[in-house]
N, CA, C and O atoms as a GROMACS GRO file, in nm:
protein
  384
    1MET      N    1   0.078  -0.129  -0.019
    1MET     CA    2   0.002   0.004   0.002
    1MET      C    3   0.093   0.127  -0.003
    1MET      O    4   0.190   0.147   0.070
    2ASN      N    5   0.057   0.190  -0.079
    2ASN     CA    6   0.131   0.338  -0.101
    2ASN      C    7   0.075   0.440   0.027
    2ASN      O    8  -0.032   0.500   0.011
    3GLU      N    9   0.149   0.456   0.144
    3GLU     CA   10   0.089   0.542   0.231
    3GLU      C   11   0.066   0.661   0.204
    3GLU      O   12  -0.036   0.709   0.253
    4GLU      N   13   0.146   0.743   0.125
    4GLU     CA   14   0.121   0.866   0.100
    4GLU      C   15  -0.005   0.896   0.030
    4GLU      O   16  -0.087   0.978   0.070
    5GLU      N   17  -0.016   0.819  -0.082
    5GLU     CA   18  -0.128   0.815  -0.175
    5GLU      C   19  -0.283   0.772  -0.077
    5GLU      O   20  -0.398   0.814  -0.094
    6ALA      N   21  -0.239   0.688   0.009
    6ALA     CA   22  -0.372   0.640   0.095
    6ALA      C   23  -0.404   0.788   0.196
    6ALA      O   24  -0.519   0.827   0.211
    7ARG      N   25  -0.310   0.846   0.246
    7ARG     CA   26  -0.343   0.959   0.353
    7ARG      C   27  -0.408   1.074   0.253
    7ARG      O   28  -0.490   1.156   0.295
    8GLU      N   29  -0.362   1.069   0.117
    8GLU     CA   30  -0.414   1.182   0.057
    8GLU      C   31  -0.568   1.164   0.032
    8GLU      O   32  -0.652   1.250   0.055
    9LEU      N   33  -0.591   1.042  -0.018
    9LEU     CA   34  -0.717   0.983  -0.042
    9LEU      C   35  -0.829   0.973   0.057
    9LEU      O   36  -0.950   0.982   0.035
   10LEU      N   37  -0.760   0.951   0.180
   10LEU     CA   38  -0.839   0.963   0.309
   10LEU      C   39  -0.887   1.094   0.334
   10LEU      O   40  -1.006   1.126   0.346
   11LYS      N   41  -0.777   1.178   0.344
   11LYS     CA   42  -0.792   1.339   0.392
   11LYS      C   43  -0.903   1.391   0.264
   11LYS      O   44  -0.988   1.478   0.287
   12SER      N   45  -0.892   1.342   0.161
   12SER     CA   46  -0.981   1.388   0.045
   12SER      C   47  -1.118   1.339   0.094
   12SER      O   48  -1.200   1.431   0.093
   13GLU      N   49  -1.162   1.238   0.132
   13GLU     CA   50  -1.281   1.173   0.181
   13GLU      C   51  -1.344   1.229   0.294
   13GLU      O   52  -1.466   1.236   0.304
   14LEU      N   53  -1.237   1.281   0.407
   14LEU     CA   54  -1.290   1.345   0.532
   14LEU      C   55  -1.323   1.476   0.522
   14LEU      O   56  -1.388   1.524   0.614
   15GLU      N   57  -1.287   1.560   0.409
   15GLU     CA   58  -1.306   1.688   0.355
   15GLU      C   59  -1.474   1.711   0.363
   15GLU      O   60  -1.517   1.820   0.400
   16HIS      N   61  -1.542   1.629   0.335
   16HIS     CA   62  -1.684   1.664   0.326
   16HIS      C   63  -1.735   1.686   0.472
   16HIS      O   64  -1.809   1.780   0.500
   17PHE      N   65  -1.689   1.586   0.570
   17PHE     CA   66  -1.731   1.609   0.725
   17PHE      C   67  -1.641   1.719   0.777
   17PHE      O   68  -1.680   1.794   0.866
   18TYR      N   69  -1.531   1.729   0.727
   18TYR     CA   70  -1.467   1.872   0.761
   18TYR      C   71  -1.522   2.004   0.758
   18TYR      O   72  -1.503   2.095   0.838
   19ASN      N   73  -1.592   2.000   0.653
   19ASN     CA   74  -1.674   2.129   0.620
   19ASN      C   75  -1.832   2.110   0.673
   19ASN      O   76  -1.906   2.208   0.661
   20LEU      N   77  -1.874   2.015   0.718
   20LEU     CA   78  -1.993   2.013   0.778
   20LEU      C   79  -2.013   2.099   0.925
   20LEU      O   80  -1.929   2.094   1.015
   21PRO      N   81  -2.132   2.174   0.934
   21PRO     CA   82  -2.149   2.229   1.070
   21PRO      C   83  -2.186   2.134   1.159
   21PRO      O   84  -2.249   2.032   1.130
   22TYR      N   85  -2.136   2.176   1.303
   22TYR     CA   86  -2.146   2.077   1.404
   22TYR      C   87  -2.294   2.042   1.426
   22TYR      O   88  -2.304   1.935   1.486
   23ASP      N   89  -2.421   2.104   1.394
   23ASP     CA   90  -2.542   2.054   1.404
   23ASP      C   91  -2.550   1.920   1.304
   23ASP      O   92  -2.604   1.819   1.349
   24GLU      N   93  -2.502   1.923   1.183
   24GLU     CA   94  -2.515   1.842   1.096
   24GLU      C   95  -2.426   1.708   1.130
   24GLU      O   96  -2.458   1.594   1.098
   25LEU      N   97  -2.329   1.738   1.187
   25LEU     CA   98  -2.225   1.627   1.239
   25LEU      C   99  -2.301   1.521   1.340
   25LEU      O  100  -2.302   1.398   1.334
   26THR      N  101  -2.362   1.606   1.432
   26THR     CA  102  -2.430   1.522   1.534
   26THR      C  103  -2.529   1.428   1.468
   26THR      O  104  -2.538   1.310   1.503
   27ASP      N  105  -2.592   1.474   1.386
   27ASP     CA  106  -2.678   1.379   1.310
   27ASP      C  107  -2.637   1.255   1.249
   27ASP      O  108  -2.710   1.160   1.220
   28TRP      N  109  -2.488   1.269   1.228
   28TRP     CA  110  -2.424   1.143   1.150
   28TRP      C  111  -2.372   1.044   1.284
   28TRP      O  112  -2.336   0.928   1.264
   29VAL      N  113  -2.372   1.093   1.394
   29VAL     CA  114  -2.330   1.010   1.514
   29VAL      C  115  -2.440   0.872   1.521
   29VAL      O  116  -2.396   0.763   1.557
   30TYR      N  117  -2.556   0.886   1.489
   30TYR     CA  118  -2.653   0.795   1.496
   30TYR      C  119  -2.651   0.709   1.364
   30TYR      O  120  -2.722   0.609   1.363
   31LYS      N  121  -2.591   0.734   1.275
   31LYS     CA  122  -2.580   0.669   1.139
   31LYS      C  123  -2.451   0.558   1.143
   31LYS      O  124  -2.354   0.562   1.218
   32PRO      N  125  -2.480   0.458   1.038
   32PRO     CA  126  -2.365   0.369   1.046
   32PRO      C  127  -2.244   0.416   0.963
   32PRO      O  128  -2.244   0.516   0.891
   33SER      N  129  -2.155   0.344   0.980
   33SER     CA  130  -2.016   0.400   0.927
   33SER      C  131  -2.018   0.430   0.764
   33SER      O  132  -2.065   0.336   0.699
   34VAL      N  133  -1.979   0.536   0.696
   34VAL     CA  134  -1.969   0.551   0.572
   34VAL      C  135  -1.848   0.474   0.501
   34VAL      O  136  -1.730   0.507   0.508
   35ILE      N  137  -1.894   0.381   0.439
   35ILE     CA  138  -1.793   0.276   0.377
   35ILE      C  139  -1.782   0.292   0.225
   35ILE      O  140  -1.885   0.277   0.160
   36LYS      N  141  -1.669   0.321   0.161
   36LYS     CA  142  -1.653   0.354   0.010
   36LYS      C  143  -1.540   0.304  -0.037
   36LYS      O  144  -1.440   0.300   0.034
   37ASN      N  145  -1.541   0.266  -0.142
   37ASN     CA  146  -1.423   0.212  -0.223
   37ASN      C  147  -1.388   0.317  -0.309
   37ASN      O  148  -1.470   0.370  -0.383
   38VAL      N  149  -1.229   0.360  -0.299
   38VAL     CA  150  -1.185   0.456  -0.372
   38VAL      C  151  -1.080   0.386  -0.468
   38VAL      O  152  -1.036   0.274  -0.439
   39GLN      N  153  -1.049   0.438  -0.558
   39GLN     CA  154  -0.943   0.439  -0.667
   39GLN      C  155  -0.817   0.502  -0.649
   39GLN      O  156  -0.834   0.623  -0.655
   40GLY      N  157  -0.682   0.468  -0.628
   40GLY     CA  158  -0.572   0.551  -0.639
   40GLY      C  159  -0.503   0.513  -0.772
   40GLY      O  160  -0.568   0.472  -0.868
   41ASN      N  161  -0.374   0.529  -0.773
   41ASN     CA  162  -0.296   0.508  -0.898
   41ASN      C  163  -0.271   0.356  -0.924
   41ASN      O  164  -0.158   0.310  -0.904
   42GLY      N  165  -0.371   0.277  -0.968
   42GLY     CA  166  -0.357   0.173  -0.984
   42GLY      C  167  -0.392   0.055  -0.873
   42GLY      O  168  -0.394  -0.066  -0.896
   43ALA      N  169  -0.419   0.120  -0.748
   43ALA     CA  170  -0.468   0.040  -0.650
   43ALA      C  171  -0.616   0.080  -0.583
   43ALA      O  172  -0.664   0.194  -0.581
   44ALA      N  173  -0.668  -0.023  -0.536
   44ALA     CA  174  -0.797   0.017  -0.483
   44ALA      C  175  -0.813   0.007  -0.322
   44ALA      O  176  -0.767  -0.090  -0.262
   45TYR      N  177  -0.866   0.092  -0.269
   45TYR     CA  178  -0.860   0.109  -0.124
   45TYR      C  179  -0.999   0.133  -0.084
   45TYR      O  180  -1.079   0.194  -0.154
   46GLN      N  181  -1.031   0.075   0.050
   46GLN     CA  182  -1.141   0.098   0.114
   46GLN      C  183  -1.143   0.203   0.218
   46GLN      O  184  -1.053   0.200   0.302
   47VAL      N  185  -1.235   0.299   0.226
   47VAL     CA  186  -1.247   0.416   0.342
   47VAL      C  187  -1.356   0.385   0.434
   47VAL      O  188  -1.467   0.358   0.387
   48GLU      N  189  -1.340   0.385   0.535
   48GLU     CA  190  -1.429   0.379   0.654
   48GLU      C  191  -1.453   0.518   0.737
   48GLU      O  192  -1.350   0.558   0.791
   49ILE      N  193  -1.551   0.586   0.755
   49ILE     CA  194  -1.560   0.709   0.840
   49ILE      C  195  -1.677   0.700   0.938
   49ILE      O  196  -1.793   0.697   0.897
   50LYS      N  197  -1.650   0.696   1.048
   50LYS     CA  198  -1.741   0.681   1.152
   50LYS      C  199  -1.753   0.819   1.241
   50LYS      O  200  -1.649   0.880   1.266
   51VAL      N  201  -1.858   0.860   1.279
   51VAL     CA  202  -1.859   0.998   1.364
   51VAL      C  203  -1.936   0.936   1.500
   51VAL      O  204  -2.030   0.857   1.496
   52VAL      N  205  -1.883   0.982   1.601
   52VAL     CA  206  -1.901   0.932   1.754
   52VAL      C  207  -1.881   1.049   1.839
   52VAL      O  208  -1.812   1.143   1.801
   53TRP      N  209  -1.934   1.046   1.944
   53TRP     CA  210  -1.921   1.161   2.042
   53TRP      C  211  -1.783   1.120   2.114
   53TRP      O  212  -1.746   1.005   2.141
   54ASN      N  213  -1.722   1.231   2.136
   54ASN     CA  214  -1.586   1.234   2.209
   54ASN      C  215  -1.630   1.149   2.315
   54ASN      O  216  -1.746   1.155   2.356
   55GLN      N  217  -1.536   1.060   2.367
   55GLN     CA  218  -1.532   0.993   2.509
   55GLN      C  219  -1.489   1.081   2.610
   55GLN      O  220  -1.508   1.045   2.726
   56HIS      N  221  -1.434   1.188   2.589
   56HIS     CA  222  -1.380   1.268   2.694
   56HIS      C  223  -1.474   1.422   2.701
   56HIS      O  224  -1.478   1.480   2.809
   57VAL      N  225  -1.514   1.455   2.632
   57VAL     CA  226  -1.610   1.576   2.629
   57VAL      C  227  -1.730   1.532   2.544
   57VAL      O  228  -1.728   1.521   2.421
   58ARG      N  229  -1.828   1.510   2.621
   58ARG     CA  230  -1.951   1.441   2.542
   58ARG      C  231  -2.003   1.539   2.435
   58ARG      O  232  -2.046   1.489   2.332
   59GLU      N  233  -2.003   1.682   2.450
   59GLU     CA  234  -2.058   1.761   2.358
   59GLU      C  235  -1.994   1.746   2.216
   59GLU      O  236  -2.052   1.766   2.109
   60ASP      N  237  -1.855   1.704   2.235
   60ASP     CA  238  -1.781   1.715   2.124
   60ASP      C  239  -1.784   1.605   2.033
   60ASP      O  240  -1.782   1.493   2.085
   61VAL      N  241  -1.788   1.614   1.888
   61VAL     CA  242  -1.785   1.525   1.800
   61VAL      C  243  -1.667   1.488   1.751
   61VAL      O  244  -1.585   1.576   1.727
   62CYS      N  245  -1.634   1.350   1.725
   62CYS     CA  246  -1.509   1.296   1.684
   62CYS      C  247  -1.541   1.228   1.555
   62CYS      O  248  -1.629   1.142   1.552
   63VAL      N  249  -1.465   1.269   1.435
   63VAL     CA  250  -1.479   1.205   1.327
   63VAL      C  251  -1.367   1.137   1.301
   63VAL      O  252  -1.260   1.196   1.322
   64ILE      N  253  -1.365   1.001   1.252
   64ILE     CA  254  -1.257   0.902   1.248
   64ILE      C  255  -1.254   0.843   1.099
   64ILE      O  256  -1.352   0.779   1.062
   65GLY      N  257  -1.156   0.860   1.021
   65GLY     CA  258  -1.143   0.803   0.896
   65GLY      C  259  -1.042   0.688   0.889
   65GLY      O  260  -0.937   0.710   0.949
   66ALA      N  261  -1.053   0.576   0.833
   66ALA     CA  262  -0.968   0.473   0.826
   66ALA      C  263  -0.962   0.427   0.664
   66ALA      O  264  -1.055   0.433   0.584
   67ILE      N  265  -0.821   0.378   0.640
   67ILE     CA  266  -0.816   0.345   0.495
   67ILE      C  267  -0.738   0.210   0.482
   67ILE      O  268  -0.650   0.191   0.566
   68HIS      N  269  -0.754   0.138   0.411
   68HIS     CA  270  -0.669   0.018   0.372
   68HIS      C  271  -0.688  -0.048   0.216
   68HIS      O  272  -0.783  -0.026   0.141
   69ASP      N  273  -0.589  -0.121   0.194
   69ASP     CA  274  -0.598  -0.170   0.061
   69ASP      C  275  -0.632  -0.308   0.075
   69ASP      O  276  -0.579  -0.372  -0.016
   70GLY      N  277  -0.705  -0.386   0.160
   70GLY     CA  278  -0.741  -0.522   0.152
   70GLY      C  279  -0.653  -0.606   0.211
   70GLY      O  280  -0.692  -0.708   0.268
   71GLY      N  281  -0.544  -0.578   0.204
   71GLY     CA  282  -0.416  -0.672   0.237
   71GLY      C  283  -0.399  -0.676   0.405
   71GLY      O  284  -0.492  -0.662   0.484
   72TRP      N  285  -0.286  -0.696   0.433
   72TRP     CA  286  -0.260  -0.705   0.574
   72TRP      C  287  -0.305  -0.576   0.659
   72TRP      O  288  -0.347  -0.586   0.774
   73ARG      N  289  -0.290  -0.446   0.586
   73ARG     CA  290  -0.318  -0.332   0.642
   73ARG      C  291  -0.477  -0.312   0.686
   73ARG      O  292  -0.514  -0.221   0.760
   74ALA      N  293  -0.563  -0.409   0.629
   74ALA     CA  294  -0.697  -0.425   0.688
   74ALA      C  295  -0.714  -0.431   0.823
   74ALA      O  296  -0.814  -0.391   0.883
   75LEU      N  297  -0.594  -0.493   0.885
   75LEU     CA  298  -0.602  -0.536   1.037
   75LEU      C  299  -0.537  -0.411   1.118
   75LEU      O  300  -0.545  -0.395   1.239
   76LEU      N  301  -0.476  -0.333   1.030
   76LEU     CA  302  -0.419  -0.208   1.090
   76LEU      C  303  -0.433  -0.081   0.998
   76LEU      O  304  -0.330  -0.026   0.958
   77PRO      N  305  -0.536  -0.040   0.968
   77PRO     CA  306  -0.540   0.049   0.878
   77PRO      C  307  -0.492   0.205   0.920
   77PRO      O  308  -0.473   0.231   1.038
   78LEU      N  309  -0.475   0.298   0.825
   78LEU     CA  310  -0.426   0.415   0.840
   78LEU      C  311  -0.536   0.486   0.900
   78LEU      O  312  -0.649   0.466   0.857
   79LEU      N  313  -0.516   0.569   0.996
   79LEU     CA  314  -0.625   0.662   1.056
   79LEU      C  315  -0.603   0.825   1.042
   79LEU      O  316  -0.495   0.884   1.029
   80GLU      N  317  -0.706   0.868   1.046
   80GLU     CA  318  -0.710   1.044   1.053
   80GLU      C  319  -0.838   1.058   1.135
   80GLU      O  320  -0.940   0.989   1.138
   81SER      N  321  -0.803   1.163   1.197
   81SER     CA  322  -0.935   1.192   1.299
   81SER      C  323  -0.942   1.351   1.326
   81SER      O  324  -0.835   1.411   1.327
   82PHE      N  325  -1.041   1.410   1.343
   82PHE     CA  326  -1.056   1.550   1.411
   82PHE      C  327  -1.181   1.553   1.504
   82PHE      O  328  -1.272   1.472   1.490
   83VAL      N  329  -1.182   1.647   1.596
   83VAL     CA  330  -1.285   1.682   1.682
   83VAL      C  331  -1.336   1.805   1.656
   83VAL      O  332  -1.259   1.896   1.627
   84VAL      N  333  -1.486   1.826   1.664
   84VAL     CA  334  -1.533   1.946   1.635
   84VAL      C  335  -1.618   1.955   1.775
   84VAL      O  336  -1.672   1.861   1.835
   85THR      N  337  -1.615   2.096   1.812
   85THR     CA  338  -1.681   2.140   1.947
   85THR      C  339  -1.822   2.201   1.900
   85THR      O  340  -1.847   2.231   1.783
   86PRO      N  341  -1.915   2.216   2.015
   86PRO     CA  342  -2.045   2.279   1.955
   86PRO      C  343  -2.013   2.423   1.922
   86PRO      O  344  -2.098   2.480   1.853
   87GLN      N  345  -1.922   2.483   1.953
   87GLN     CA  346  -1.876   2.632   1.905
   87GLN      C  347  -1.825   2.636   1.754
   87GLN      O  348  -1.810   2.742   1.692
   88GLY      N  349  -1.802   2.524   1.707
   88GLY     CA  350  -1.761   2.503   1.582
   88GLY      C  351  -1.593   2.493   1.572
   88GLY      O  352  -1.532   2.496   1.465
   89GLY      N  353  -1.546   2.483   1.669
   89GLY     CA  354  -1.377   2.455   1.674
   89GLY      C  355  -1.358   2.310   1.644
   89GLY      O  356  -1.416   2.211   1.688
   90ILE      N  357  -1.256   2.327   1.552
   90ILE     CA  358  -1.182   2.198   1.492
   90ILE      C  359  -1.049   2.173   1.544
   90ILE      O  360  -0.971   2.267   1.541
   91ARG      N  361  -1.007   2.052   1.594
   91ARG     CA  362  -0.869   2.023   1.618
   91ARG      C  363  -0.838   1.869   1.606
   91ARG      O  364  -0.912   1.783   1.655
   92LYS      N  365  -0.733   1.844   1.541
   92LYS     CA  366  -0.671   1.732   1.481
   92LYS      C  367  -0.650   1.646   1.632
   92LYS      O  368  -0.620   1.708   1.734
   93THR      N  369  -0.668   1.508   1.632
   93THR     CA  370  -0.659   1.428   1.753
   93THR      C  371  -0.517   1.335   1.714
   93THR      O  372  -0.467   1.321   1.603
   94ARG      N  373  -0.481   1.292   1.812
   94ARG     CA  374  -0.354   1.196   1.812
   94ARG      C  375  -0.402   1.069   1.894
   94ARG      O  376  -0.471   1.066   1.996
   95GLY      N  377  -0.345   0.959   1.818
   95GLY     CA  378  -0.338   0.845   1.886
   95GLY      C  379  -0.476   0.785   1.950
   95GLY      O  380  -0.507   0.768   2.068
   96ILE      N  381  -0.552   0.757   1.819
   96ILE     CA  382  -0.694   0.706   1.864
   96ILE      C  383  -0.694   0.569   1.915
   96ILE      O  384  -0.800   0.518   1.953
   0.00000   0.00000   0.00000
């Protein structure tokens, strides 16, 4: 798996959620994960995006994206995430 390509594809898929207002993101908390197949340069990837309440501050929403190519990386996908506060503040997270 080309990690640089995979990270760029994942960031591109997360962009939609990054631009949603807090109120719309909270609606996604109750929906199933978004699973999408995306095509890279000759490689196919699966992206999964999940929106959950932040476990530390229940009002904050955490958006978590994972990507893998179906090989062994399916067991350990690349992850990107961010947290959105009710006031609209956005911060990247580390160490999911």
